C-alpha positions in Angstrom: -294.0 -22.5 106.4 -297.6 -22.5 105.1 -300.7 -20.9 106.7 -301.9 -24.2 108.1 -298.7 -24.7 110.0 -298.8 -21.2 111.4 -302.4 -21.6 112.5 -301.9 -24.9 114.2 -298.8 -23.8 116.0 -300.3 -20.6 117.2 -303.8 -21.8 118.2 -304.9 -20.3 121.4 -302.8 -17.1 121.0 -303.2 -14.0 118.9 -301.7 -14.3 115.4 -300.2 -11.1 113.9 -301.1 -10.8 110.2 -297.4 -10.3 109.5 -296.6 -13.8 110.7 -299.0 -15.3 108.1 -297.9 -12.8 105.4 -294.3 -13.7 105.9 -294.8 -17.0 104.1 -297.0 -15.6 101.3 -296.0 -12.1 100.6 -293.8 -11.5 97.5 -295.5 -8.2 96.6 -296.0 -4.8 98.2 -298.1 -4.7 101.3 -301.3 -2.8 100.7 -303.2 -3.4 104.0 -303.3 -5.8 106.9 -305.7 -6.7 109.6 -305.3 -8.6 112.9 -307.6 -11.6 113.4 -307.9 -12.8 117.0 -307.6 -16.5 117.8 -310.4 -17.6 120.2 -310.1 -20.4 122.7 -313.0 -22.1 120.9 -311.3 -22.0 117.5 -310.3 -24.9 115.4 -308.5 -24.7 112.1 -311.8 -24.4 110.2 -313.4 -21.6 112.3 -310.2 -19.6 112.3 -309.8 -20.0 108.6 -313.4 -18.8 108.0 -312.8 -15.7 110.2 -309.6 -14.9 108.3 -311.4 -15.2 105.0 -314.2 -12.9 106.1 -311.6 -10.3 107.3 -309.7 -10.6 104.0 -312.9 -10.1 101.9 -313.8 -7.0 103.9 -310.3 -5.6 103.6 -310.2 -6.4 99.8 -313.4 -4.5 99.1 -312.3 -1.5 101.1 -308.8 -1.3 99.6 -309.7 -2.0 96.0 -312.2 0.9 96.3 -309.7 3.2 97.9 -307.0 2.5 95.4 -309.5 3.1 92.6 -310.5 6.5 94.0 -307.3 7.8 95.6 -303.7 8.5 94.5 -301.1 6.1 95.9 -297.5 5.3 95.6 -295.0 2.5 96.5 -292.8 3.2 99.4 -290.2 0.4 99.6 -292.6 -2.7 99.9 -295.7 -0.8 101.1 -298.5 1.0 99.3 -299.0 4.5 100.6 -302.0 6.6 100.0 -301.4 10.1 98.5 -299.2 11.2 95.7 -295.5 10.3 95.6 -293.3 12.3 98.0 -291.3 15.1 96.5 
C-alpha cells in the first residue's frame, strides 16, 4: 500500500504515523510524529502538512544524532550509549 492509498482511505480520521510508515520503513525507526487529518483536508493539504512535520522532525533529529550518543535497539534508534 502506498501513502496515497492510506491518505485517501483514512481521510476524515486521524492517521497514526505507524500506518504510513508500515509501507515505507525498511530501516530503524528514529522518530515519528502524528499528523491530524482535518475535515477540510484534501490529499494536497494533508500531504503539505505531513511534509512540514517531516522537515521539522528531520532538522531536530539530525541535530540530536550529531550531538548525542545513540544506539540501535531492535529496529529503533535510542538516545544514550548502548545498554550494558
